[in-house]
N, C-alpha and C positions, 0 to 999 in steps of 0.2 A: 340624219340626223333628225330631219323634221318627221319621222316615226318615232325616233325616241321621246321625242318632245310631247308627240300626241298621246304617245303608251305612258309616258313618264319614266321611260328609257325603261321598261318592261317588256316582257316576251308575252303577249297577251295569252298564248294559250297555257302558259307555266308559270305566270307572276313571276319570275326572277328575272334581275337587270340582265339585261342583253350585251355581252362580251364587247368591253372597249365603251360604253354606254357615257355621257358625259353632260348627264340631265345636270348637276348644280351649275355648268355654266350657264342655264335658262336666267339665275337668278339674279336680281337687278344689283343687286350688294350683297356681299359673303358677311358671315357673322350674323348674330343677334342686332336688332337694331335696340337703339341704347332709348331704356324707357324715358327720360327725360333729355332730351339734347338740349336746349336751356335752362337757365336759371328761372327764368320767368315759367315756364312749365312747370318746374317743380314747384316755385311757390304759389302758383294756382291751384296745384294740386294739395298742399301743406293746407291753404285758404278754406277748401272744400271739407278735407277735416276738419278744421274748427267749427264750421257751420252745422257740419253733422256731429258735432260733439254738442254744439247747444242744442239744437235741434231734438237730441236724443237722451234725455236726461235720463238717470238711474229714477226706480220708483221702487219707496217702503211704502209698508203695509202699514197702515197707523187706524187703530180702535179710536172711534170717534162717538163720544154719546150726549144725544140731547133730547131732551124732555124724555128721559126713562129709556129712550131706542138705542142700544150699541150698533154700530156698522163698521163695518172694515172699510178706510177709501186710502184710495193710493197716492201719495205724496210723491209729487218730484223731487229728487235731489239733484245737485251739481255731478257730474262726472267727471273725473280728473282725466286729462289730457297726459296722456304719455309717448313717449316715442319710440315704445314699441305697438301702440296703437294704432298712431301715425301709419308706421311702416307699414303694418298690416295695411291698412285702409287704402294709401297710395299702391302696394302692390311691390312693396320690395324687401330682402331680408334686413334686418337690422344689424348686419355686419356690411352692408352693401352703403348703409348711412353713415356708419363709422368710416368706412373706406372712402366715400366721397369728401366725408368731413377733412380728411388729410389728402387727399390727390385731387381734388378738383375745385382750384382755386377759383373758376367760374361759378359755385357752388357757394361759398365761403361765406357771403352774405346773406343768404337766405338761411344756410344753416344755421347762423349764429341766431340770426331774429327769430325763427320756429322755436329754435331750444331755450332762447330767451323770454317767448311768449307761453310756453309750456310750464317752467319755473313760474313764471308770474306768477300763473292761472294756479296753480299748485298752491304756491305759498298766499297766494290772497285768498280762494278759499279755505286754506286750513285756517288762517288768521279770523276770520268772520265763521267760523265753526261751519260752514259750508261740506267741510272736508273731513276727514278723522288727521284731526293733527300729527297722531304721533305717527301713521301711516308715512303722512306728507313729510314728517321730517326728518326719517330714516331712508327715505327716496330722494330726497334732496340733499341730504349730508349732513342734516344740522341736527349732530347729535349730542345730549349731555350723555357719556360715560362714568359711570362709578364703579371701582374696584374695590373691593374688599378682600383682603386677603393676607396670609402670613402674619409675623408679629415681629412688631419693631423692637426697641431697645425695653429692657422691663416686663415684656409681655405684649405690649400694647398692639392694637391693631395697626397695619399702614393702610392707609385711605389713597388710594389717587383716584384725581378728578380729571376728566377730558371733555372741553367742550368743542365745540364742531370744529372748530380753526385745528384742533389736535394738541390743545397748549394746556 
């Protein structure tokens, strides 16, 4: 067994695993280690994303004229926080976040707080015209839907109105 451990369970001459090798027993644990073992670890990673997001705004090119001279200047724009961006930043799939939301009660308070913070940042950014209000409204499910079509009695158009609550 000790020769197996030194050579990784492989025959040094052929590079093939030796018959009956039990290399896997050398591991201290089996399976992948969890990405975040505690809610505090998850919260710390999410806070790092929030800080990164604020420290790395998007830039828009703006033409500025002063005393007849025109120059292009970069203007910092608010970067909208997203769950997809958060998941990418902390190194998990979006489906993992959704799974944790339903199966990890120990993470539920952090997940709720993070999702509320992302919603609020987008909503307030759109309200102050720092983010595109139309895009953010759709993202947050705050839509106004108008349907025109068909004809009602006497040939009049039937108009349906639906607000963000589905009413």
